[in-house]
C-alpha positions in Angstrom: 143.5 47.5 218.0 145.1 47.4 221.4 144.3 50.4 223.6 147.6 50.7 225.5 151.2 49.7 224.8 152.4 49.7 228.4 150.4 49.5 231.6 152.1 50.1 234.9 150.6 48.6 238.1 151.5 51.0 240.9 152.1 54.7 241.0 155.1 54.9 243.4 158.7 55.7 242.6 159.4 52.7 240.4 156.0 52.9 238.7 156.3 56.6 237.9 159.8 56.2 236.5 158.6 53.2 234.4 155.8 55.3 233.0 158.0 58.2 232.1 160.6 55.9 230.6 158.0 54.1 228.5 156.2 57.3 227.4 159.5 58.9 226.4 160.1 56.0 224.0 156.7 56.8 222.4 154.6 54.1 224.1 151.0 54.7 224.9 151.2 54.4 228.7 148.8 54.0 231.6 149.4 53.9 235.3 146.9 52.1 237.6 147.2 53.3 241.3 144.6 52.1 243.8 145.4 55.1 246.2 143.8 58.5 245.7 147.0 60.0 244.5 150.4 59.0 243.1 153.7 58.9 245.0 152.3 58.6 248.5 155.2 56.6 249.8 157.7 59.0 248.2 156.4 61.7 250.5 157.6 59.9 253.6 161.2 59.2 252.4 164.1 61.0 253.9 162.0 62.3 256.7 159.9 64.1 254.2 162.9 65.5 252.3 163.3 62.5 249.8 166.9 61.2 249.9 166.5 60.2 246.2 170.0 58.7 245.6 173.6 58.5 247.0 176.9 59.4 245.4 178.5 56.2 246.9 177.3 53.1 245.0 178.4 49.5 245.1 177.1 46.0 245.3 177.4 46.0 249.1 174.6 48.6 249.2 172.1 46.2 247.8 170.7 42.9 249.2 168.6 40.0 248.3 169.1 36.3 247.4 171.1 37.5 244.4 172.4 41.1 244.9 174.4 41.0 241.6 171.0 41.0 239.8 171.2 44.9 240.1 174.4 45.2 238.0 172.9 44.9 234.4 170.2 47.3 235.4 172.6 49.9 236.7 174.7 49.6 233.6 171.8 50.8 231.6 170.6 53.5 234.1 172.7 54.3 237.1 173.2 56.9 239.7 174.6 59.6 237.4 171.8 59.0 234.9 169.3 59.5 237.8 170.9 62.8 238.8 170.8 64.1 235.2 167.2 63.0 234.7 166.1 64.6 238.0 167.8 67.9 237.0 166.0 67.7 233.6 162.7 67.3 235.5 163.5 70.3 237.7 165.0 68.7 240.8 168.3 70.5 241.5 170.2 68.5 244.1 171.3 69.5 247.6 174.1 67.1 248.5 174.9 66.2 252.2 177.8 63.7 252.7 176.9 62.1 249.4 173.2 62.0 250.2 171.1 63.7 247.4 168.0 65.7 248.3 165.9 68.2 246.3 167.1 71.7 246.9 163.6 72.4 248.1 164.1 69.7 250.8 160.6 68.6 250.0 159.7 65.2 248.9 156.5 66.6 247.4 158.7 68.3 244.8 159.7 64.9 243.4 156.1 63.7 243.2 155.0 67.0 241.5 157.7 66.9 238.8 156.9 63.3 237.9 153.2 64.2 237.8 154.0 67.1 235.5 156.2 65.0 233.2 153.5 62.3 233.0 151.0 64.9 232.0 153.4 66.4 229.4 154.0 62.9 227.9 150.3 62.0 227.9 150.5 59.2 230.4 147.1 58.2 231.7 147.1 58.3 235.5 144.2 56.3 236.9 144.1 56.9 240.6 141.6 55.4 243.1 141.5 52.5 240.6 141.4 48.9 241.9 142.7 46.0 239.9 140.2 43.3 239.3 141.7 40.9 236.7 144.5 40.4 234.2 143.8 37.9 231.4 146.1 36.8 228.6 144.9 37.5 225.1 146.4 36.9 221.6 147.8 40.5 221.5 148.7 41.0 225.1 146.5 41.3 228.2 143.0 42.4 229.0 142.9 44.3 232.3 139.7 44.9 234.3 139.6 47.6 236.9 137.1 49.5 239.0 137.3 52.2 236.3 136.7 49.9 233.4 138.4 47.4 231.2 141.0 47.8 228.4 143.6 45.9 226.5 147.4 46.4 226.8 150.4 44.8 225.1 152.7 44.8 228.1 152.3 45.1 231.9 154.9 46.4 234.4 154.3 45.4 238.0 155.6 48.1 240.4 153.2 47.8 243.4 155.9 47.7 246.1 155.7 45.0 248.8 154.2 45.3 252.3 156.1 48.1 254.0 154.0 51.1 255.1 150.7 49.6 253.8 148.9 52.9 254.5 150.8 54.4 251.5 149.5 51.7 249.2 151.9 48.8 249.5 149.4 46.4 250.8 150.1 43.2 248.7 146.9 43.4 246.7 148.7 42.8 243.5 150.4 39.7 244.7 147.7 37.2 243.6 147.9 38.5 240.0 151.7 38.0 240.0 151.4 34.5 241.4 148.6 33.7 238.9 151.2 34.3 236.2 153.4 31.6 237.7 155.8 33.7 239.7 157.0 32.9 243.3 157.9 35.3 246.1 160.9 35.0 248.4 159.3 35.4 251.8 158.7 39.0 252.6 159.9 40.4 255.9 160.3 44.0 257.3 163.6 45.8 256.6 165.0 49.1 257.8 162.9 48.8 260.9 163.3 49.1 264.7 164.0 45.8 266.5 162.5 44.5 269.8 164.6 43.1 272.6 163.7 40.4 275.2 165.4 42.0 278.2 163.4 43.9 280.8 165.8 46.9 281.1 164.7 48.7 278.0 162.0 50.7 279.8 164.8 52.3 281.8 166.8 53.2 278.7 164.2 54.7 276.5 165.3 57.8 274.7 169.1 57.3 275.1 171.3 57.8 272.1 174.9 56.6 271.9 177.7 56.0 269.4 178.3 52.3 269.2 179.0 49.2 267.1 176.3 46.6 266.8 176.9 43.1 265.6 174.2 40.6 264.7 174.6 36.9 265.5 172.6 33.7 265.0 173.1 31.0 267.6 172.6 27.3 267.7 169.5 27.0 269.8 169.5 23.2 270.1 171.0 23.4 273.6 171.3 26.5 275.7 172.4 26.1 279.4 169.9 27.7 281.8 171.1 31.2 282.7 173.8 31.1 280.0 174.4 34.4 278.1 176.2 32.7 275.2 176.0 29.6 273.1 176.5 26.1 274.4 180.0 24.9 275.0 181.7 23.9 271.8 179.2 25.8 269.6 180.0 29.1 268.0 177.4 31.6 266.9 177.3 32.7 263.3 178.2 36.4 262.8 175.8 37.9 260.3 176.8 41.5 260.0 178.1 44.5 261.9 177.3 48.2 261.7 178.5 51.4 263.5 176.7 54.6 264.2 174.3 56.3 266.6 172.1 53.8 268.4 168.8 54.8 269.9 167.5 52.8 272.8 163.7 52.6 273.0 161.2 51.2 275.5 161.0 48.0 273.6 164.4 47.6 272.0 166.9 49.2 269.7 166.7 51.7 266.8 168.8 54.0 264.7 170.5 53.7 261.3 172.9 50.9 262.3 170.0 48.9 263.6 168.0 49.5 260.4 171.0 48.3 258.4 171.0 44.9 260.2 167.3 44.6 260.7 166.5 42.7 257.4 168.8 39.9 258.5 167.2 39.8 262.0 163.6 39.7 260.8 164.6 37.0 258.2 166.1 34.9 261.0 163.0 35.3 263.1 160.8 34.2 260.1 163.1 31.2 259.7 162.6 30.4 263.5 166.3 31.0 264.2 167.5 32.9 267.3 169.1 36.3 266.4 170.8 38.4 269.0 173.1 41.5 268.9 176.2 42.4 270.9 176.5 46.2 271.4 179.9 47.8 271.9 179.3 51.1 273.8 183.0 51.9 273.6 183.9 51.1 270.0 187.0 53.2 269.8 188.8 51.3 272.6 190.0 47.7 272.9 188.9 45.6 275.9 192.3 46.3 277.5 192.2 50.0 276.8 188.8 50.3 278.3 189.8 48.2 281.3 192.7 50.5 281.9 190.4 53.5 281.6 188.0 52.0 284.2 191.0 51.0 286.5 192.1 54.6 286.6 188.6 55.8 287.5 187.8 53.1 290.0 191.2 52.6 291.7 193.4 55.7 291.1 191.4 58.9 290.7 188.4 57.9 292.8 188.2 60.9 295.2 185.7 58.9 297.2 183.3 58.2 294.3 180.8 55.4 294.2 180.8 52.9 291.2 178.0 54.9 289.6 179.8 58.2 290.1 182.9 56.7 288.5 181.1 56.3 285.2 179.8 59.8 285.1 181.0 61.4 281.9 181.4 58.1 280.1 177.8 57.1 279.6 174.3 58.4 280.1 173.4 58.0 283.8 170.5 55.6 283.1 172.7 53.5 280.8 175.5 53.4 283.5 173.0 52.1 286.0 171.9 49.2 283.7 175.5 48.4 282.8 176.5 48.2 286.5 173.4 46.1 287.3 174.2 43.7 284.4 177.8 43.3 285.7 176.5 42.7 289.2 177.9 45.9 290.7 175.9 48.0 293.1 175.9 51.6 292.0 176.4 53.0 295.5 179.4 50.7 296.2 182.7 52.6 296.8 184.5 52.4 293.5 187.8 51.2 295.1 186.0 48.2 296.6 185.1 46.7 293.2 187.2 43.6 292.6 189.3 43.6 289.4 187.5 40.4 288.3 184.2 42.2 288.6 185.6 45.2 286.7 186.5 42.8 283.9 182.8 41.7 283.9 181.8 45.4 283.5 184.1 45.7 280.6 182.4 42.7 279.0 179.0 44.3 279.6 180.1 47.5 277.9 181.9 45.9 275.0 179.5 43.0 274.5 176.1 44.1 275.7 173.7 41.4 274.7 170.2 42.0 273.3 168.1 39.0 272.3 165.9 40.0 269.4 162.3 38.9 269.6 160.6 40.9 266.9 160.3 44.3 265.1 158.0 47.2 264.7 156.5 45.3 261.8 155.4 46.2 258.3 153.6 49.4 259.4 156.8 51.0 260.6 159.3 49.4 258.1 160.7 51.7 255.4 161.0 48.8 253.0 160.8 45.0 252.9 163.2 42.3 252.1 162.0 39.5 249.8 159.8 39.8 246.7 159.5 38.2 243.3 162.3 35.6 242.8 165.0 37.1 240.6 165.6 33.7 239.1 162.3 34.2 237.3 163.2 37.6 235.8 165.5 38.5 233.0 168.2 40.7 234.6 168.9 42.9 231.5 165.3 43.7 230.6 163.4 42.9 233.9 161.0 40.9 231.8 159.4 37.8 233.2 160.9 34.5 232.1 157.5 32.8 232.7 155.0 35.1 231.0 155.3 37.1 227.8 154.8 40.8 228.1 155.2 41.0 231.9 157.9 43.2 233.6 158.8 44.1 237.1 160.3 47.1 238.8 161.1 48.4 242.3 160.7 46.8 245.7 158.4 44.0 244.4 161.6 42.4 243.1 163.8 40.6 245.6 166.2 43.4 246.0 166.4 45.9 248.9 169.0 48.5 249.7 170.6 49.9 252.8 169.8 53.3 254.3 170.8 56.3 252.3 168.8 56.6 249.1 169.6 53.1 247.8 166.0 51.8 247.7 164.9 54.8 245.7 167.9 54.4 243.4 166.8 50.8 242.7 163.3 52.1 242.1 164.5 54.7 239.6 166.9 52.4 237.8 164.6 49.4 237.6 161.7 51.5 236.7 163.6 53.2 233.8 164.9 49.9 232.5 161.6 48.1 232.7 159.8 51.0 231.1 162.3 51.2 228.2 162.1 47.5 227.4 158.4 47.2 227.9 157.9 50.1 225.5 160.1 48.4 222.9 158.0 45.2 223.1 154.7 47.0 223.3 155.3 49.1 220.2 156.7 46.2 218.1 154.4 45.0 215.3 154.8 41.4 216.3 154.9 40.0 219.8 
């Protein structure tokens, strides 16, 4: 007789939801987690408050080679279903601009209620348990671990990818997935700080500003020496654009709008392309409107001010110094002596401030990863493998990632619930 109906590899958000879903269907369920406790990555979400979902949902919130892959999953268990289940488990929501948090504002509350529900449902939670082998049998799979071997009818892989490996997402399950015939879309950091090539960042560290940031990829076959744009006759490819509060760091750029575009930048770098961003530090004004504003400050209401003093009140002083330097204007120069052509150059610097992207803070600092198991190899409705009977997937390990705002956790909850439900159905069936 088979010991277990459903075995879940990974005790994170998707894995815990999969276990609860399967056990609620009546399946004998076991979770294998190689860390010393479940839900470690959940604890760091939402700055420790766990932004577990968002009222605003749509296909544009999810990314991957095939973002539409999420639709059949959300039709079975969507955002409203998540809110209801969390309330049932004891998590009453606190909603801020559509962002859902536990009323306790503690991520540990989410981990604790899932732990209690697993205990109530009789789910075996094997923590500090390393996976050693998964072998196909006539009735399912034999799994060997550091805590012993057992047989199971179905397996759900929910190990995460490579983001924040200290929380358990270290890729140790990848070889077992690949041994079953599956392939990974290249994994890169997402929702992560980006590094810039320019030397001025050490002067700007700590500055925050409202801005628009647009990511481009340029044709790098020919780049004139000293040029700040693409070669003549070539146009850069606009990838995406975001607006919000930018944070300038000693090595580059950060903040939510940067996190939103980061997965495309890191993917481009992995593909040996040349990403760069143009930052608009005056996003509410057109080029002409901003030039008119500067003209008034430099030529009309100068009161003997220098160029640097003319920008006081518009930008952080350190940022003003860098903008003037990039435009070729000495900060101490009398404002009225700045030529109009030079002022146009300053406008361009403010409205199209270029940062060449050279890297990111890496997997250790990334909130999630882009990439994962190719969705072409997974049934969209059940999340079952198309290549191996009795194998399912849930969460970040699938090539789906979300934007900031609770979307990655929503995908974890939805995919976990759906995978758990269908794995339980198969695991409890008399015939495989």
